[in-house]
C-alpha positions as CSV (number, residue, x, y, z in Angstrom):
1,M,-61.7,24.9,10.9
2,K,-63.9,26.0,8.0
3,R,-63.2,23.9,5.0
4,T,-62.3,26.0,2.0
5,A,-61.3,25.0,-1.6
6,A,-57.7,25.7,-0.6
7,T,-57.8,23.4,2.4
8,T,-59.6,20.7,0.4
9,A,-56.9,20.8,-2.2
10,M,-54.2,20.6,0.5
11,A,-56.0,17.6,2.2
12,A,-56.0,15.8,-1.1
13,K,-52.2,15.8,-1.4
14,K,-50.5,12.5,-1.2
15,F,-47.3,11.8,0.8
16,P,-44.3,12.6,-1.4
17,Y,-42.7,9.1,-1.4
18,E,-41.5,9.5,-5.0
19,H,-41.1,5.7,-5.0
20,V,-38.6,4.4,-7.6
21,T,-40.0,2.4,-10.5
22,H,-38.5,-0.6,-12.3
23,D,-37.7,1.4,-15.4
24,E,-36.1,4.2,-13.3
25,C,-34.0,1.6,-11.6
26,L,-32.7,0.2,-14.8
27,T,-31.8,3.6,-16.0
28,N,-30.0,4.6,-12.9
29,V,-28.1,1.3,-12.3
30,A,-27.3,0.4,-15.9
31,K,-28.9,0.3,-19.3
32,M,-28.4,-3.4,-19.5
33,N,-29.5,-3.7,-23.1
34,N,-26.6,-5.7,-24.5
35,P,-25.8,-9.2,-23.0
36,H,-22.9,-9.5,-25.5
37,A,-21.1,-6.5,-24.1
38,A,-17.8,-6.9,-22.1
39,D,-18.4,-7.6,-18.5
40,S,-22.2,-7.9,-18.9
41,Y,-22.0,-11.1,-16.7
42,H,-21.2,-8.9,-13.7
43,Q,-23.3,-5.9,-14.7
44,R,-25.4,-5.3,-11.6
45,G,-25.8,-2.7,-8.9
46,W,-28.1,-0.9,-6.5
47,Y,-29.6,2.5,-6.4
48,S,-31.2,4.5,-3.5
49,K,-33.5,7.3,-4.6
50,N,-34.6,8.7,-1.2
51,S,-35.6,7.6,2.3
52,F,-38.4,5.4,0.9
53,S,-36.9,3.7,-2.2
54,L,-34.1,1.3,-2.8
55,C,-33.6,-1.0,-5.9
56,W,-31.3,-3.6,-7.4
57,A,-30.9,-4.3,-11.1
58,G,-28.8,-6.9,-12.9
59,W,-28.6,-9.8,-15.4
60,I,-29.5,-13.3,-14.3
61,G,-28.9,-16.6,-16.2
62,E,-27.7,-20.1,-16.0
63,R,-24.5,-21.8,-17.3
64,E,-24.1,-25.2,-18.8
65,D,-24.7,-27.9,-16.2
66,D,-21.1,-29.2,-16.5
67,G,-19.4,-25.8,-16.8
68,D,-16.5,-25.7,-14.4
69,A,-14.8,-22.5,-15.3
70,Q,-16.1,-19.5,-13.4
71,P,-16.9,-16.4,-15.4
72,Q,-14.2,-13.8,-15.3
73,W,-14.4,-10.1,-15.0
74,G,-14.8,-8.7,-18.5
75,D,-16.6,-11.8,-19.9
76,P,-19.9,-11.1,-21.7
77,L,-23.0,-12.8,-20.4
78,S,-23.7,-14.5,-23.6
79,S,-20.3,-16.3,-23.7
80,D,-21.3,-18.7,-21.0
81,A,-25.0,-18.4,-20.0
82,R,-27.5,-20.7,-21.8
83,W,-30.4,-18.3,-21.0
84,W,-30.4,-14.8,-19.6
85,A,-32.8,-12.0,-18.6
86,R,-32.9,-8.7,-16.8
87,M,-34.1,-8.5,-13.3
88,T,-35.1,-5.5,-11.2
89,I,-36.0,-5.6,-7.5
90,I,-37.5,-2.4,-6.1
91,V,-38.1,-1.9,-2.4
92,N,-40.5,0.8,-1.2
93,T,-41.3,1.8,2.4
94,F,-44.2,3.7,3.9
95,V,-45.3,5.9,6.8
96,G,-48.5,5.9,8.8
97,K,-51.4,8.3,9.2
98,A,-51.6,11.1,11.7
99,A,-52.4,10.3,15.4
100,K,-55.7,11.5,16.6
101,N,-56.2,12.6,20.2
102,G,-53.0,10.9,21.1
103,V,-54.0,7.6,19.5
104,P,-51.6,6.4,16.6
105,N,-53.1,5.4,13.3
106,T,-50.6,2.9,11.8
107,A,-52.5,2.4,8.5
108,A,-50.1,3.1,5.7
109,R,-50.5,6.4,3.9
110,N,-51.2,5.9,0.2
111,P,-50.4,2.1,0.3
112,V,-49.5,0.1,-2.8
113,G,-50.3,-3.5,-3.5
114,A,-50.7,-5.7,-0.4
115,V,-49.2,-3.2,2.1
116,T,-51.6,-2.0,4.8
117,N,-49.4,-1.1,7.7
118,S,-46.8,1.6,8.2
119,R,-44.2,-0.9,9.3
120,Q,-44.6,-3.0,6.2
121,I,-42.1,-2.9,3.2
122,R,-43.1,-3.7,-0.3
123,V,-40.8,-5.6,-2.6
124,S,-41.5,-5.9,-6.3
125,I,-39.6,-8.2,-8.6
126,R,-39.6,-7.9,-12.4
127,V,-37.9,-10.1,-15.0
128,D,-37.9,-9.2,-18.7
129,G,-35.9,-9.1,-21.9
130,G,-33.0,-11.5,-22.5
131,D,-32.7,-14.6,-24.7
132,E,-32.0,-18.4,-24.6
133,M,-29.8,-20.8,-26.6
134,D,-32.7,-23.2,-27.1
135,D,-36.3,-23.6,-26.0
136,D,-35.5,-26.4,-23.4
137,W,-34.0,-23.8,-21.1
138,L,-37.3,-21.9,-20.9
139,E,-38.6,-24.6,-18.6
140,R,-35.7,-24.3,-16.1
141,R,-37.1,-23.1,-12.8
142,F,-35.7,-20.5,-10.4
143,K,-36.9,-18.6,-7.3
144,I,-36.0,-15.4,-5.5
145,D,-35.4,-15.6,-1.8
146,L,-35.1,-12.3,0.1
147,R,-33.2,-13.8,3.0
148,A,-34.8,-11.4,5.4
149,N,-33.2,-10.6,8.8
150,G,-35.0,-8.8,11.6
151,C,-38.3,-9.0,9.8
152,T,-40.6,-11.6,8.3
153,S,-41.3,-12.1,4.6
154,S,-44.2,-13.4,2.6
155,P,-43.5,-16.6,0.7
156,S,-40.8,-16.6,-2.1
157,H,-41.9,-16.6,-5.7
158,E,-40.7,-19.4,-8.0
159,G,-41.5,-20.4,-11.6
160,S,-40.0,-21.3,-15.0
161,V,-37.9,-18.9,-17.1
162,S,-40.9,-18.5,-19.4
163,Q,-43.3,-17.8,-16.5
164,W,-41.0,-15.2,-14.9
165,R,-39.9,-13.5,-18.1
166,N,-43.2,-11.8,-18.9
167,G,-42.4,-8.4,-17.5
168,V,-45.2,-8.6,-14.9
169,P,-43.9,-7.6,-11.4
170,R,-44.3,-10.1,-8.5
171,E,-44.8,-8.8,-5.0
172,M,-43.5,-9.7,-1.6
173,V,-44.2,-7.9,1.7
174,L,-41.8,-7.6,4.7
175,N,-43.3,-7.1,8.1
176,A,-40.9,-5.2,10.4
177,N,-42.8,-5.5,13.7
178,G,-39.9,-7.0,15.6
179,P,-37.6,-7.6,17.3
180,I,-38.0,-4.2,18.8
181,L,-34.7,-2.7,20.1
182,M,-34.6,-1.3,23.6
183,D,-35.5,2.1,22.4
184,P,-38.4,4.4,23.3
185,D,-39.1,4.9,19.6
186,K,-39.6,1.1,19.2
187,V,-36.9,0.8,16.5
188,S,-36.2,-2.4,14.6
189,I,-33.8,-3.1,11.8
190,C,-34.9,-5.1,8.7
191,S,-32.4,-6.2,6.1
192,I,-32.5,-8.4,3.0
193,L,-29.9,-10.2,0.9
194,P,-31.7,-11.1,-2.3
195,T,-30.6,-14.5,-3.7
196,I,-31.6,-16.4,-6.8
197,W,-31.9,-20.2,-6.6
198,Y,-31.7,-22.1,-9.9
199,L,-33.8,-25.1,-8.9
200,D,-33.1,-27.5,-11.7
201,N,-29.3,-26.9,-11.8
202,P,-27.5,-30.1,-10.6
203,D,-24.3,-28.3,-9.8
204,A,-24.4,-27.1,-6.2
205,T,-21.8,-24.4,-6.9
206,D,-24.1,-22.8,-9.5
207,R,-27.4,-23.3,-7.8
208,G,-27.5,-20.2,-5.6
209,R,-26.2,-16.8,-6.3
210,I,-26.4,-13.7,-4.1
211,L,-27.7,-10.8,-6.3
212,T,-26.3,-7.8,-4.5
213,P,-22.8,-6.6,-5.4
214,K,-19.7,-7.1,-3.2
215,K,-18.8,-4.3,-0.8
216,K,-15.3,-4.4,-2.4
217,A,-14.0,-6.1,-5.5
218,D,-11.6,-8.3,-3.4
219,S,-14.2,-8.9,-0.6
220,T,-16.6,-11.8,0.0
221,E,-19.0,-9.5,1.9
222,R,-22.1,-8.4,0.1
223,V,-24.1,-5.2,0.2
224,T,-27.3,-5.8,2.2
225,M,-30.4,-3.7,1.7
226,A,-31.3,-2.4,5.2
227,F,-34.2,-0.5,6.6
228,I,-34.9,1.3,9.9
229,C,-38.5,1.1,11.2
230,D,-39.9,2.9,14.2
231,S,-43.1,3.8,16.0
232,A,-41.9,7.1,17.5
233,A,-44.9,8.6,19.4
234,W,-43.6,12.2,19.0
235,I,-43.9,12.0,15.2
236,T,-47.6,12.6,15.5
237,A,-48.1,13.4,11.8
238,Y,-47.0,9.9,10.7
239,S,-47.7,7.0,13.0
240,G,-44.8,4.7,12.5
241,G,-42.8,4.0,9.3
242,C,-39.7,2.7,7.7
243,I,-36.8,4.4,5.9
244,V,-33.8,3.2,3.8
245,S,-30.7,2.8,6.0
246,N,-28.0,2.4,3.3
247,V,-27.9,6.0,2.1
248,R,-28.5,8.9,4.5
249,P,-31.1,11.6,3.5
250,V,-30.1,15.1,2.3
251,F,-31.9,18.2,3.5
252,V,-32.0,20.7,0.6
253,L,-33.0,24.4,0.8
254,N,-34.0,26.1,-2.5
255,A,-32.8,29.7,-2.5
256,N,-35.2,30.3,-5.4
257,E,-38.4,29.4,-3.5
258,K,-40.9,32.3,-3.4
259,K,-44.2,33.0,-1.6
260,K,-46.2,36.0,-2.5
261,N,-43.5,37.1,-4.8
262,K,-40.9,37.2,-2.0
263,Y,-38.0,34.9,-1.6
264,V,-38.5,32.7,1.5
265,V,-35.2,31.1,2.5
266,R,-32.7,33.0,0.3
267,E,-30.6,34.4,3.2
268,T,-30.4,31.1,5.1
269,A,-29.4,29.3,1.9
270,A,-26.6,31.8,1.2
271,H,-25.3,31.3,4.8
272,I,-25.3,27.5,4.4
273,I,-23.4,27.8,1.1
274,K,-20.7,29.8,2.8
275,A,-20.5,27.4,5.7
276,L,-20.3,24.3,3.6
277,Y,-18.3,25.5,0.6
278,A,-16.2,28.5,1.9
279,P,-15.9,27.8,5.7
280,G,-12.8,30.0,6.0
281,T,-14.8,33.1,5.1
282,T,-17.4,32.6,7.9
283,N,-17.7,34.0,11.4
284,P,-16.3,33.5,14.0
285,N,-12.6,33.7,13.1
286,P,-12.7,34.2,9.3
287,G,-9.5,33.5,7.6
288,T,-8.7,30.4,9.7
289,A,-8.7,26.8,8.5
290,K,-12.2,25.6,9.3
291,R,-14.0,22.4,8.4
292,I,-17.7,22.8,9.0
293,P,-19.5,19.4,8.8
294,G,-22.7,18.7,7.0
295,K,-21.7,18.6,3.3
296,F,-22.9,15.7,1.2
297,D,-20.1,13.3,0.2
298,S,-20.9,11.0,-2.7
299,A,-18.0,8.7,-1.7
300,N,-19.5,8.3,1.8
301,S,-23.3,8.5,1.2
302,G,-23.9,6.2,4.1
303,C,-22.2,8.5,6.6
304,G,-19.7,5.8,7.7
305,S,-17.0,6.9,10.2
306,S,-13.9,5.4,11.8
307,P,-11.8,6.4,14.8
308,G,-10.1,9.7,14.1
309,K,-12.1,10.2,10.8
310,P,-15.6,11.6,11.4
311,S,-18.2,11.0,8.7
312,G,-18.7,14.7,8.0
313,C,-22.5,14.2,8.3
314,L,-24.7,16.0,10.9
315,H,-26.5,14.0,13.5
316,R,-29.8,15.2,14.9
317,T,-30.4,15.7,18.6
318,R,-33.6,16.0,20.5
319,I,-31.9,16.5,23.8
320,N,-33.0,19.9,25.1
321,S,-29.7,20.5,27.0
322,T,-27.6,19.9,23.9
323,I,-29.8,22.3,21.9
324,S,-29.7,24.9,24.6
325,N,-25.9,24.6,24.9
326,N,-25.5,25.1,21.1
327,R,-27.6,28.3,21.3
328,A,-25.7,29.5,24.4
329,V,-22.6,29.6,22.2
330,A,-24.0,30.8,18.9
331,I,-26.3,33.7,20.1
332,P,-23.7,35.4,22.4
333,M,-21.2,35.1,19.5
334,C,-23.7,37.0,17.3
335,R,-24.1,39.7,20.0
336,T,-20.3,40.0,20.2
337,L,-19.8,40.3,16.5
338,W,-22.8,42.5,15.8
339,S,-23.4,44.5,19.0
340,G,-26.9,45.8,19.4
341,Y,-28.5,44.0,16.4
342,R,-32.3,44.2,16.6
343,S,-35.3,42.6,14.9
344,P,-35.9,42.0,12.0
345,Q,-32.3,40.7,12.1
346,S,-31.8,37.3,13.8
347,C,-28.9,35.1,14.6
348,D,-28.6,32.1,12.3
349,E,-26.2,29.3,13.1
350,F,-24.8,26.3,11.1
351,P,-24.6,23.5,11.9
352,F,-28.1,23.6,13.2
353,A,-28.7,23.8,17.0
354,S,-30.7,20.7,16.6
355,T,-27.6,18.6,15.8
356,H,-24.8,17.1,17.8
357,E,-22.3,19.1,15.7
358,G,-23.8,22.5,16.8
359,A,-21.7,25.4,18.1
360,A,-21.2,24.0,21.5
361,S,-19.5,20.9,20.2
362,T,-16.3,22.7,19.0
363,S,-14.5,25.9,19.5
364,N,-14.4,27.0,15.9
365,Q,-16.1,24.6,13.4
366,Y,-19.4,26.5,13.1
367,S,-20.7,29.6,11.5
368,V,-23.0,32.4,12.6
369,E,-24.7,35.1,10.4
370,L,-27.3,37.8,10.8
371,I,-30.3,37.1,8.6
372,D,-33.9,38.3,8.4
373,V,-36.1,36.7,11.1
374,K,-38.8,35.7,8.6
375,D,-36.2,33.9,6.5
376,N,-34.8,32.2,9.6
377,C,-38.3,31.1,10.7
378,S,-39.1,29.7,7.2
379,S,-36.0,27.6,7.0
380,G,-36.6,26.3,10.5
381,S,-40.1,25.2,9.6
382,R,-38.9,23.4,6.5
383,L,-36.3,21.6,8.5
384,G,-38.9,20.5,11.1
385,V,-41.2,19.1,8.5
386,W,-38.2,17.3,6.8
387,Y,-37.3,15.8,10.1
388,M,-40.8,14.3,10.5
389,R,-41.1,13.1,6.9
390,N,-37.8,11.3,6.9
391,R,-38.1,10.1,10.5
392,I,-34.9,11.8,11.6
393,R,-34.7,10.7,15.2
394,E,-32.1,11.2,18.0
395,G,-28.6,10.5,16.5
396,S,-29.9,10.0,12.9
397,P,-27.2,11.1,10.4
398,F,-28.0,13.4,7.4
399,A,-26.4,15.8,5.0
400,V,-27.3,19.3,3.9
401,D,-27.1,21.1,0.5
402,V,-28.5,24.1,-1.2
403,I,-29.9,25.0,-4.7
404,P,-28.2,28.4,-5.2
405,F,-30.1,31.4,-6.4
406,G,-30.6,31.2,-10.1
407,Q,-29.7,27.5,-10.3
408,T,-31.9,24.4,-10.5
409,R,-29.8,21.7,-8.8
410,P,-28.1,21.3,-5.5
411,I,-24.4,22.2,-5.6
412,S,-23.2,18.6,-4.9
413,G,-25.8,17.0,-7.2
414,A,-27.1,15.2,-4.1
415,P,-30.5,13.4,-4.5
416,G,-32.0,15.6,-1.8
417,V,-35.5,16.3,-0.7
418,I,-36.9,19.8,-0.8
419,V,-39.8,20.8,1.5
420,T,-41.9,23.7,0.1
421,D,-45.5,23.1,0.9
422,P,-47.0,21.4,3.9
423,L,-49.3,18.4,3.9
424,P,-52.4,18.8,6.1
425,D,-50.9,17.3,9.2
426,E,-47.7,19.4,8.8
427,A,-49.4,22.8,8.4
428,D,-48.7,23.9,12.0
429,Y,-45.0,23.7,11.4
430,F,-45.4,26.1,8.5
431,D,-47.7,28.4,10.3
432,R,-45.4,29.0,13.2
433,C,-41.8,29.9,13.6
434,T,-39.6,27.1,14.8
435,I,-36.0,27.2,15.9
436,D,-33.9,24.9,13.7
437,G,-36.8,22.7,13.1
438,V,-36.9,21.2,16.6
439,G,-40.6,22.1,17.1
440,E,-40.1,24.8,19.8
441,F,-42.7,27.4,18.7
442,I,-41.6,30.9,19.4
443,G,-44.6,32.6,17.9
444,P,-46.3,33.1,14.5
445,I,-44.1,33.7,11.4
446,P,-44.0,37.5,11.0
447,P,-46.3,38.8,8.2
448,Q,-44.8,38.5,4.7
């Protein structure tokens, strides 16, 4: 291919990790500027920005050596702690480079710090701010242990309060090369349970403290930071990588996107809005009670499910027979409803044919609509690239949302990812028309 200024600019693009920063973590978890505020002792939490970023933020500090009373909910930090400081832990994942001639290139794209490989995870720990009751407490030592499971960790960091509390981040690296699950995509699960150890505290009950919050106020179980790593050979644009497991990604279409002064996915976006937010108005069988899955639920961002109560998320399928079965229901329904429709009209279905919740999975909980074929192709290409970037494999759960025409945010406010322009190794997915992003090329996108 002749290298033009346009292709050179495209090649220079970096992968859109949008990694969370320490300051961004503090803002999204809690301001944490006042250790004298009510309940500041328990002020901590975690925040997931996207598939490649997770963070924790909270106060740390030590009590008197002979203090027997446990801090109660509502107690300010300064009422009991002899020194305190703010801590943030950010965890960033990466993907590899494109395979060449069938040979994977597992070097991390746009690596940071000591990360070199796509199945490595970077952990950055920062301590700053705070105060102490007297200078003696500044020499008290503590260390941070990630308590990694399913992956190996570089050595823990330890030091005195004065050494830690300089605002300079300290780095650790997780290696998620095993154990590999019995899976063709070579999947492994890496999780961490960050814990602080107060090394000079003589009271064993105060010496160690798990930093992540409890799953429930009355529970002893803690939230673990979990990551899914894989080396799926079919994701040729990115050889291996890891994603955050705690919160499922959200695919977002922007109805306002334009190319050459024409709206690109406006019709698909309008259809998805109807399906998710007004399902009773959709075909087939409008006017009936329908619950079409796929909508983002902030109360269940991890897509948890229980018997008799589905999560509401979509789950990707790469099984050709499932995809074909979904289309074998949706397309005849379009022909029944709109007999004789012709190009440039095309049959759009939601949930996507590339999901286990597609039209063949139920008798009524889906929607079909006639939309322009160019619009249909463009939304499919964006979904295909989004699948690759976020490593959405067989059975992977995800949600969907839309930025409506004339608006600037997704309807649900979900922290979704919008795909508009291809990176160099994704260009083929934008140049051709794919069906629901499953990579089945059906020809070039019709001229705009």
